[in-house]
C-alpha positions in Angstrom: 0.0 -0.4 -0.1 0.9 3.5 -1.0 1.4 6.0 1.8 -0.8 9.1 1.9 1.0 11.6 3.4 2.0 14.3 1.0 -2.3 13.7 -0.2 -3.3 14.8 2.9 -0.8 17.7 3.0 -1.7 18.9 -0.3 -5.6 18.0 1.0 -4.9 20.8 3.9 -3.8 23.4 1.9 -6.4 22.9 -0.8 -8.7 23.7 1.9 -6.9 26.0 3.7 -7.0 27.9 0.1 -11.1 27.4 -0.1 -11.1 29.1 3.2 -9.4 31.9 2.2 -11.5 32.6 -1.2 -14.3 32.3 0.5 -13.9 34.4 3.6 -12.3 37.0 2.0 -15.0 36.8 -1.2 -17.8 36.8 1.4 -15.9 40.2 3.7 -16.4 42.4 0.8 -19.9 41.5 0.5 -21.4 42.0 4.3 -22.0 45.6 4.4 -24.3 45.6 1.2 -25.9 42.2 1.9 -25.8 41.9 5.7 -25.1 45.3 7.3 -27.6 47.9 8.8 -28.3 49.2 5.4 -27.6 46.1 3.5 -30.4 44.1 1.6 -31.2 41.6 4.5 -29.9 43.0 7.3 -28.5 40.0 10.0 -29.7 41.4 12.9 -32.7 40.2 12.2 -31.6 36.5 12.3 -30.4 36.9 16.2 -33.0 37.4 18.1 -33.0 36.1 21.8 -35.9 33.7 22.4 -35.1 33.7 26.7 -33.3 29.8 26.3 -30.2 29.2 27.9 -27.1 30.1 26.6 -26.1 26.6 25.6 -29.1 25.4 24.1 -29.5 29.0 21.9 -25.4 28.2 20.5 -27.0 24.5 20.1 -29.9 25.4 18.0 -28.1 27.8 16.1 -24.4 27.3 15.9 -22.9 30.6 15.3 -20.1 32.4 17.5 -22.3 36.0 16.8 -24.4 35.8 19.5 -21.2 37.2 21.4 -20.7 39.9 19.1 -22.5 42.0 21.6 -20.1 41.2 24.1 -17.0 43.1 22.0 -19.1 46.0 21.7 -20.1 44.9 17.6 -23.0 44.3 15.9 -23.9 41.4 14.1 -22.8 42.2 10.0 -19.6 43.9 12.0 -19.2 40.3 14.0 -19.6 38.8 10.7 -16.9 41.5 9.6 -14.4 40.5 12.0 -15.3 36.7 11.6 -14.1 36.6 8.3 -11.3 38.6 8.6 -10.2 36.0 11.1 -11.2 33.2 8.8 -8.9 34.8 6.0 -6.2 35.1 8.4 -6.2 31.9 10.0 -6.8 30.2 6.4 -3.8 32.0 5.0 -1.6 31.4 7.9 -2.8 27.6 7.6 -1.9 27.7 3.5 1.7 29.0 4.1 2.9 27.5 7.9 2.7 23.7 8.0 2.6 24.6 12.1 -0.7 26.4 11.5 -2.2 23.2 9.5 -3.6 21.4 12.9 -6.8 20.2 14.0 -7.6 23.3 15.9 -7.3 25.6 13.0 -9.3 23.8 11.1 -11.8 23.4 13.4 -12.1 27.6 13.9 -12.2 27.7 9.9 -15.2 25.6 10.2 -16.7 27.0 12.9 -16.8 30.3 12.0 -18.0 29.9 8.7 -20.7 27.7 10.3 -21.4 30.4 11.9 -21.2 32.7 8.9 -23.8 30.5 7.2 -26.0 30.7 10.2 -27.3 34.3 9.1 -26.1 34.2 5.7 -30.1 33.6 4.6 -30.6 33.0 1.0 -27.6 34.4 0.0 -25.7 31.6 1.4 -28.0 28.8 0.7 -25.8 26.9 -2.1 -24.5 23.8 -2.3 -21.0 24.5 -2.3 -21.2 26.4 1.0 -22.6 23.1 2.1 -19.9 21.1 0.6 -17.3 23.3 2.1 -18.4 22.8 5.5 -18.6 19.3 5.3 -15.0 19.4 3.9 -13.7 21.3 6.4 -15.0 19.6 9.1 -12.9 16.6 7.6 -10.0 18.7 7.5 -10.4 18.6 11.4 -9.9 15.0 11.8 -7.7 14.9 8.8 -5.0 17.4 10.0 -2.1 15.9 12.3 -1.6 16.5 15.8 1.9 17.0 16.0 3.4 17.9 12.6 6.7 15.8 11.6 9.8 18.0 11.6 10.2 19.2 7.3 13.8 17.3 7.1 12.2 13.7 8.3 10.4 12.2 5.6 9.2 8.8 6.4 10.3 5.8 4.4 7.9 4.9 1.7 5.4 2.8 3.1 7.3 3.3 6.0 5.7 3.2 9.7 9.0 6.5 11.3 6.4 9.1 12.4 3.1 8.3 11.0 0.1 6.9 13.3 -1.8 4.5 12.7 -5.1 5.8 12.5 -3.5 9.0 9.6 -5.0 7.1 6.7 -8.9 6.9 8.2 -10.7 10.5 8.1 -8.6 11.0 4.5 -10.8 7.7 3.4 -13.8 10.1 4.4 -12.6 12.4 1.6 -12.8 9.8 -1.0 -16.2 8.6 0.2 -17.4 12.5 0.3 -16.4 13.2 -3.5 -17.9 10.0 -4.4 -21.1 11.0 -3.1 -20.7 14.4 -4.9 -20.3 12.9 -8.5 -22.2 10.0 -8.2 -25.3 11.6 -7.2 -24.9 14.7 -9.4 -24.8 12.3 -12.2 -28.2 10.5 -11.0 -30.4 13.3 -10.4 -29.7 14.7 -14.1 -31.3 11.4 -15.0 -34.2 11.4 -11.9 -34.9 14.8 -12.5 -36.6 13.6 -16.0 -35.1 16.9 -17.7 -35.8 16.2 -21.3 -32.4 18.0 -22.6 -30.2 15.4 -20.6 -31.9 12.4 -21.8 -31.8 14.0 -25.0 -28.2 14.8 -24.7 -28.7 18.0 -25.6 -27.7 19.8 -22.1 -24.6 21.2 -23.6 -26.2 23.4 -26.5 -28.0 25.8 -23.9 -25.5 25.5 -20.9 -22.9 27.4 -21.2 -25.6 30.3 -22.5 -28.0 29.7 -19.8 -25.5 29.1 -17.0 -25.2 31.7 -14.3 -22.3 34.0 -15.1 -20.5 32.4 -18.2 -17.3 33.3 -18.7 -15.5 34.4 -22.8 -14.7 31.3 -23.6 -18.0 29.9 -23.1 -19.5 31.9 -26.0 -16.8 29.7 -28.3 -18.3 26.4 -26.2 -21.3 27.9 -27.1 -21.2 27.7 -30.7 -19.5 24.1 -31.3 -20.9 21.2 -33.1 -24.2 19.7 -32.0 -23.0 16.0 -32.1 -19.6 17.4 -30.1 -22.2 18.9 -27.6 -24.1 15.5 -27.3 -20.8 13.7 -26.9 -19.8 15.6 -24.3 -23.4 14.8 -22.3 -22.3 11.1 -22.9 -18.7 11.7 -21.0 -20.3 13.7 -18.4 -22.7 10.7 -17.4 -19.6 8.6 -17.7 -17.1 10.4 -15.3 -20.1 11.4 -12.9 -22.0 7.8 -12.3 -19.2 5.1 -14.1 -16.1 6.3 -13.2 -16.3 6.9 -9.2 -17.0 3.8 -7.6 -13.1 3.1 -9.5 -12.2 5.4 -6.4 -12.2 2.0 -4.1 -10.4 0.1 -7.1 -8.1 -1.9 -5.5 -5.6 -1.5 -8.3 -4.3 1.6 -8.0 -3.8 2.6 -11.4 -7.9 2.3 -11.9 -8.2 4.8 -9.1 -5.4 7.2 -10.8 -7.5 7.0 -13.8 -10.7 7.8 -12.1 -8.5 10.6 -10.5 -7.0 12.3 -14.1 -11.2 11.9 -15.3 -12.6 14.4 -12.6 -9.8 16.8 -12.8 -10.1 17.1 -16.8 -14.2 17.5 -16.1 -13.5 20.2 -13.2 -10.9 22.1 -15.5 -13.1 22.6 -18.4 -16.1 23.5 -16.1 -13.4 26.5 -14.7 -12.7 27.5 -17.8 -16.5 27.5 -19.0 -18.0 29.0 -16.5 -17.4 31.0 -13.4 -18.1 28.7 -10.6 -16.9 30.6 -7.5 -14.8 28.2 -5.4 -16.8 25.0 -5.7 -15.0 23.4 -8.5 -11.3 24.2 -6.7 -13.3 22.4 -3.8 -14.0 19.7 -5.6 -10.2 19.7 -7.3 -9.3 19.6 -3.5 -11.4 16.5 -2.6 -10.0 14.5 -5.7 -6.3 14.5 -3.7 -7.8 12.0 -2.0 -7.2 9.0 -5.0 -3.9 10.0 -5.3 -0.6 8.4 -3.0 2.8 9.2 -2.0 4.1 7.1 -4.8 2.4 9.2 -7.5 3.8 12.5 -5.8 7.5 11.1 -6.3 7.2 10.9 -2.3 9.4 8.1 -2.5 13.4 7.6 -2.0 15.9 8.1 -4.7 17.3 5.0 -3.9 13.7 3.2 -3.5 12.9 4.7 -6.6 16.8 3.5 -8.4 16.9 0.2 -7.4 14.7 -2.7 -9.1 14.9 -5.9 -7.6 13.5 -9.0 -9.5 9.5 -9.6 -7.8 9.1 -13.0 -6.8 6.2 -15.4 -8.5 3.4 -14.4 -6.3 3.9 -10.7 -6.3 4.3 -11.1 -10.7 0.8 -13.4 -10.8 -0.9 -10.3 -8.8 0.6 -7.7 -11.1 -0.7 -9.9 -14.0 -4.1 -10.3 -12.3 -4.3 -6.3 -11.5 -3.6 -5.9 -15.3 -6.0 -8.2 -16.5 -8.6 -6.7 -14.0 -7.8 -3.2 -15.7 -8.0 -3.6 -19.0 -11.4 -5.6 -17.9 -13.0 -2.5 -16.4 -11.9 0.0 -19.4 -13.2 -2.4 -22.1 -16.5 -2.7 -19.7 -16.8 1.3 -19.8 -16.1 1.2 -23.5 -18.6 -1.1 -24.1 -21.4 0.2 -21.5 -20.4 3.8 -23.4 -21.2 2.5 -26.5 -24.4 0.1 -26.0 -26.4 2.4 -23.6 -25.7 5.9 -25.5 -25.6 4.2 -29.1 -22.8 5.7 -30.2 -22.4 5.6 -34.1 -19.0 7.2 -36.1 -20.2 9.0 -39.2 -17.3 9.0 -41.5 -18.8 11.4 -44.1 -19.5 13.9 -41.6 -16.7 13.5 -39.3 -18.9 13.4 -36.7 -19.8 10.8 -33.6 -24.1 10.0 -33.5 -25.3 9.5 -29.9 -28.3 9.0 -28.3 -29.6 7.5 -25.0 -30.9 3.3 -25.5 -32.4 2.8 -22.2 -35.6 4.2 -20.9 -36.5 6.2 -17.6 -38.2 3.0 -16.0 -35.3 0.9 -16.7 -32.8 3.6 -15.1 -35.1 3.8 -11.8 -34.8 -0.1 -11.6 -30.8 0.2 -12.4 -31.0 2.9 -9.2 -32.9 0.8 -6.8 -30.4 -2.2 -7.9 -27.1 -0.4 -7.1 -27.8 2.1 -4.6 -27.5 0.2 -1.4 -24.5 -1.8 -3.5 -22.3 1.3 -3.2 -23.1 1.7 0.2 -21.7 -1.7 1.1 -18.7 -0.7 -1.6 -18.2 2.2 0.6 -18.7 -0.2 3.8 -16.2 -2.9 2.5 -13.8 -0.2 1.7 -13.7 1.7 5.0 -13.4 -2.0 6.9 -10.4 -2.8 5.0 -8.9 0.9 6.1 -9.9 -0.2 9.4 -8.1 -3.3 9.4 -4.9 -1.6 7.2 -4.6 0.9 10.3 -5.2 -1.6 12.8 -1.5 -4.1 11.2 0.0 -0.8 11.6 -0.7 -0.6 15.2 0.6 -4.0 16.0 3.8 -2.8 14.1 4.3 0.0 16.5 6.9 -0.7 18.9 7.1 0.8 22.7 4.2 0.0 25.2 3.8 3.9 25.8 3.3 4.7 22.5 1.5 1.6 21.8 -0.9 2.6 24.1 -1.2 5.8 22.9 -1.8 5.4 19.3 -4.4 2.9 20.6 -6.2 6.0 22.2 -5.8 7.3 19.0 -7.1 4.6 16.7 -10.0 3.9 18.7 -10.9 7.9 19.2 -10.5 8.5 15.0 -11.9 5.4 14.0 -15.0 5.5 15.6 -15.5 9.4 14.6 -14.8 7.9 11.4 -17.2 5.3 11.4 -19.9 7.1 12.5 -19.4 10.3 10.1 -19.9 7.3 7.6 -23.0 6.2 9.2 -24.5 9.8 9.2 -23.6 10.6 5.8 -25.5 7.5 4.3 -29.1 9.2 5.0 -28.1 12.0 2.9 -26.9 10.2 0.1 -30.0 7.8 0.1 -31.9 10.8 -0.9 -31.8 9.9 -4.3 -33.6 6.5 -4.4 -36.3 6.6 -1.7 -37.2 3.3 -1.3 -33.3 2.4 0.0 -33.6 5.9 2.2 -36.3 4.0 3.8 -34.9 0.4 4.1 -31.8 2.2 6.2 -31.1 1.6 9.5 -32.8 3.5 11.9 -29.9 4.6 14.1 -28.3 6.2 10.8 -32.0 8.6 10.9 -31.3 9.3 14.2 -27.5 10.0 14.4 -28.0 12.4 11.3 -31.2 14.0 13.2 -29.1 15.0 15.9 -26.4 16.9 13.6 -28.0 18.0 10.6 -27.9 21.6 11.7 -24.2 21.2 11.9 -23.8 20.5 8.0 -21.4 17.2 8.7 -23.2 15.3 5.8 -25.3 16.8 3.2 -27.1 15.8 0.0 -25.7 16.9 -3.6 -27.0 17.2 -7.2 -25.3 19.8 -9.5 -27.1 21.0 -12.8 -30.7 18.6 -11.8 -32.5 20.8 -14.6 -31.3 22.7 -17.3 -33.3 26.3 -17.4 -33.6 28.4 -20.2 -34.5 26.3 -22.8 -36.1 29.4 -24.9 -33.2 31.9 -23.5 -31.9 32.9 -20.7 -34.1 34.8 -18.2 -32.4 38.2 -17.3 -33.8 40.6 -14.6 -32.9 43.9 -15.9 -33.4 47.4 -13.1 -34.3 50.4 -14.4 -34.5 53.9 -12.2 -36.2 57.2 -13.3 -36.6 60.6 -11.9 -40.0 61.4 -13.6 -41.2 57.6 -14.2 -41.2 58.4 -18.3 -37.2 58.2 -19.2 -35.8 55.1 -17.8 -32.0 54.4 -17.3 -30.5 50.3 -17.6 -28.9 49.6 -14.1 -26.1 47.9 -15.1 -24.6 45.1 -12.8 -20.4 44.3 -12.9 -20.6 40.7 -13.3 -24.0 39.1 -14.7 -25.4 39.4 -18.2 -27.0 43.5 -18.9 -24.9 45.3 -21.6 -24.8 43.0 -24.8 -21.8 44.4 -26.0 -19.7 43.9 -22.6 -17.9 40.4 -22.9 -18.6 38.0 -20.1 -16.4 38.6 -17.0 -13.5 36.3 -15.3 -14.6 36.4 -11.8 -13.6 33.2 -10.1 -12.8 32.5 -7.1 -14.6 35.0 -6.3 -18.6 34.5 -5.9 -20.6 37.6 -6.5 -23.7 36.3 -4.4 -26.5 39.3 -5.8 -25.7 38.7 -8.9 -26.1 34.9 -8.3 -29.0 35.7 -6.7 -30.2 37.9 -9.8 -30.5 35.0 -12.0 -32.6 33.0 -9.8 -34.7 35.4 -9.5 -35.3 35.5 -13.0 -36.5 31.9 -12.8 -39.7 33.0 -11.7 -42.2 35.8 -9.8 -40.6 38.5 -7.8 -43.1 36.9 -5.3 -40.6 33.9 -5.3 -37.7 35.9 -4.1 -38.7 38.2 -1.3 -35.3 40.0 -1.0 -35.9 41.2 -4.5 -38.4 44.3 -2.9 -35.8 45.4 -0.4 -33.3 45.4 -3.3 -35.5 48.1 -4.7 -36.5 49.8 -1.7 -32.5 50.8 -0.7 -31.5 51.3 -4.4 -34.9 54.3 -4.0 -33.4 54.8 -0.5 -29.4 55.4 -2.4 -27.8 53.0 -0.3 -24.3 53.3 -1.2 -23.4 49.3 0.7 -26.1 48.1 -1.9 -25.3 50.7 -4.7 -21.1 48.8 -4.3 -22.7 45.7 -4.9 -23.8 46.4 -8.2 -21.2 49.3 -9.5 -18.2 48.6 -6.9 -16.8 52.1 -8.6 -19.8 54.3 -6.9 -19.0 56.4 -10.0 -20.1 54.1 -12.6 -24.2 53.3 -10.9 -26.1 55.8 -13.1 -27.9 57.4 -9.9 -24.6 58.2 -7.5 -25.6 61.8 -7.4 -29.3 61.5 -5.9 -31.0 58.2 -5.8 -34.0 57.7 -8.4 -37.6 58.8 -7.4 -39.4 55.4 -9.5 -37.4 52.0 -10.0 -39.1 49.0 -11.8 -37.2 45.8 -13.4 -38.0 43.9 -17.1 -37.4 40.7 -17.5 -35.4 39.8 -21.2 -34.3 36.8 -22.6 -31.2 36.6 -23.7 -29.2 34.7 -26.3 -25.5 34.3 -27.2 -24.7 36.3 -30.4 -23.4 34.8 -33.8 -20.7 34.3 -35.4 -19.9 37.4 -37.4 -21.6 40.0 -35.0 -19.2 42.5 -34.5 -19.3 44.2 -31.2 -21.8 42.4 -29.5 -21.3 39.1 -27.6 -25.9 38.8 -26.9 -28.9 39.4 -28.5 -31.7 40.3 -26.4 -35.4 40.0 -26.6 -38.3 41.8 -24.2 -40.2 39.8 -22.5 -42.6 41.3 -19.6 -42.6 43.5 -16.8 -40.8 41.7 -13.7 -41.2 44.7 -10.9 -43.9 47.5 -11.0 -43.0 51.0 -11.1 -42.8 52.2 -7.3 -41.4 54.8 -5.2 -41.2 55.7 -1.8 -43.9 55.3 0.0 -45.7 53.6 -2.8 -48.8 51.5 -1.7 -47.8 48.7 -3.8 -44.0 48.9 -2.3 -45.3 49.3 1.1 -47.8 46.3 0.9 -44.8 44.0 -0.2 -42.6 45.0 2.6 -45.3 44.4 4.7 -46.0 41.2 3.3 -42.3 40.0 3.4 -41.7 41.4 6.8 -38.9 43.4 5.5 -40.2 46.2 7.2 -37.7 48.2 9.6 -39.8 47.2 13.0 -36.8 47.4 15.1 -33.9 49.8 14.5 -30.4 49.0 15.1 -29.1 49.5 18.3 -26.9 52.9 18.9 -23.3 51.4 19.9 -20.4 52.8 20.5 -17.7 54.1 17.6 -15.5 54.9 19.8 -14.8 51.3 20.2 -11.2 50.6 18.9 -12.5 47.5 17.7 -15.2 49.3 15.5 -12.8 51.6 14.5 -10.3 49.0 13.5 -12.9 47.6 11.1 -13.7 50.9 10.0 -10.6 51.8 8.7 -9.8 48.4 7.2 -13.2 48.5 5.3 -12.6 52.3 4.1 -9.1 51.1 3.0 -10.3 48.1 1.2 -13.7 49.6 -0.5 -11.9 50.9 -3.5 -10.5 47.4 -4.9 -13.0 45.2 -7.1 -13.4 41.5 -5.0 -11.7 39.7 -7.8 -9.0 42.1 -7.7 -8.5 41.5 -4.0 -9.0 38.1 -4.2 -6.4 37.4 -7.2 -3.8 39.6 -5.2 -4.2 37.2 -2.4 -3.4 34.8 -4.4 -0.1 35.9 -6.2 1.0 36.9 -2.7 0.7 33.8 -1.7 2.6 32.2 -4.9 5.3 35.4 -4.5 5.7 34.0 -0.4 6.2 30.2 -1.5 8.7 31.2 -4.2 10.4 33.0 -1.4 10.2 30.0 1.0 11.4 27.9 -1.5 14.5 30.3 -2.6 15.3 31.0 1.6 14.4 27.7 3.3 16.7 25.1 4.8 17.3 21.9 2.3 17.3 18.9 3.1 21.4 17.2 2.5 21.4 15.4 -0.6 24.6 13.1 0.6 24.3 10.1 1.2 26.4 6.3 0.3 25.0 3.9 -1.8 27.1 1.1 -1.3 27.7 1.4 2.6 23.7 1.5 2.5 23.4 -1.7 0.7 26.1 -2.9 3.2 23.9 -2.7 6.3 20.6 -3.6 4.4 21.7 -7.5 4.7 22.8 -7.3 8.4 19.2 -5.6 9.1 16.7 -8.2 7.3 19.1 -10.9 8.9 18.3 -9.5 12.7 14.9 -10.3 14.1 16.0 -7.7 17.0 16.4 -5.4 14.8 12.9 -3.9 14.4 12.5 -3.4 17.7 16.0 -1.7 18.8 15.4 0.9 15.8 14.3 3.4 18.3 16.9 2.5 21.0 20.6 5.0 20.4 22.7 2.6 18.6 26.6 2.8 19.0 28.6 4.9 17.6 30.3 2.5 15.1 27.2 1.6 13.7 25.2 5.1 14.2 28.1 6.9 11.7 27.1 4.7 8.9 23.5 4.7 8.6 22.9 8.5 9.9 23.0 10.2 6.2 20.8 8.1 4.6 18.0 8.5 7.8 18.7 12.2 7.1 18.3 12.2 3.4 14.5 10.7 4.1 
């Protein structure tokens, strides 16, 4: 078995990077979304109910309950948590010593606290995925970092705890649940374009925030779009079981398939940190051997394999070829692939029915759980075997306690995750062990395990619906209010936004899919624009001077619904075409009965004005000063500045940091190895001090490793 020390470190760094993006992105939007002059002020969500502090904290787990003790309101508490989360994640990204369970616990608790008051703007699957991944990082992070210059040998036990691989297995299980469910729901939703394999002919145009590459992808041939949908089903449904394959080359093939899918999505869509987080999860499919963690000695040494090992290698190769053959045959058979040599195209169609797929799903959902359970049982047995190799009764006792605690936590997390995983197949969900349901119900509000299913249905089949806000001073001459990121001006190219998520722009996309009454927050947005609230205006245009009503708020505001399509090749200076559909929100002004009725209907009236807090508080002044310094920067600029700063620091660390010694003596090392093999007591005496005449010969290779 290849080790997983490097993949675990890569995973922890990746989680820290995603937390960095999430906290920094949210920080730039807090005043406009949750401030006292924001769209949905956060202070309305935290109202003491006369319960005890611990019960209150358990029912609504957020550290923001303590904000008043610091002299802060809820929005300022959000800013403080976001800043602390940004700094902590930056530290964990740069310093190995900060990749500690306590640091990741603080990051998870801070993001959970934010999500508790985030309301509709934080109701995204990737927010839940980040919380679940963040909690797994708490279990994966080592309690004690080994010295940087001491790397354990390939497959060795020196310096490693027997339990270390167990929590990391949960990352692989989470990746399986995410990908498999995302593929399955596309077919269980009965969406006609997924079944017709034409979903991608609409997706690039109708997704929330396209990139410039989306325009080019949209104009690819239809047969290539359909073949891409087939590849998506293959990668999301057929490949994920290979995550648990006993042959490492199959796992590596599954890894590269997932990476390919995520990179293509990143290129053609602005999905903030979601695809980066999915790439972080794929590190669970890697091992030290693949990441060149084995020493140069062991890489150079080629010893003839014994006949049992040669037989196992042959069987592994046959299994690998069989799997590839089955995948190829199943893809051709179930999607009717045919090569058209005359048109240089590959035609495809689904050859199975919804009923057949439902029966197949009912047949495989429970076995996939057993597959996960068997894989976990193997990991537990491997951890127990590693524990038996530990020498010294004190260390053996210490590692036994660690193995018991982390093993129990891993099994409990696996059982809890079975409940949301089974949502995709109702009959299997009803047959689950009741204890798993009870466990999940107890911790559901902590987001330790969640259900996933991305791109369930394709929207905008007749053109992407888009809401365009307009303002006027006289009610006759209207001026469009242009957003920074979402489509509006037909001649403006789609922007590159990731890893930032402009949460108002995302909700504007959802609002366009239905009437405005399905999005109550929209009425509050209209009110803020009529009142000229600067924090909200900065969500629309960070440079207030570019906002058409920056000198005086509009007297009237309304919203129109349009249909947008990508322009055709050859249309110079245009990225979009659009057509007016209907009025989305009626013209209103301050004091308008229609506006007042909607505010009352959605309970958006400001019944309790914010409490006046002393602005002389040092912490409040520091937060206000920092906000003034950073507010001129657009969020993508800030995030990419952080990325470049991290890259520069890492380069400096690699150039100026201590380097491990490269001197070793191969002949001397070869001379000592036979003696180690012949002496049965050598393994037991490794931890003891060696005599001087032996220590001088073995110390150099040990330093190199």
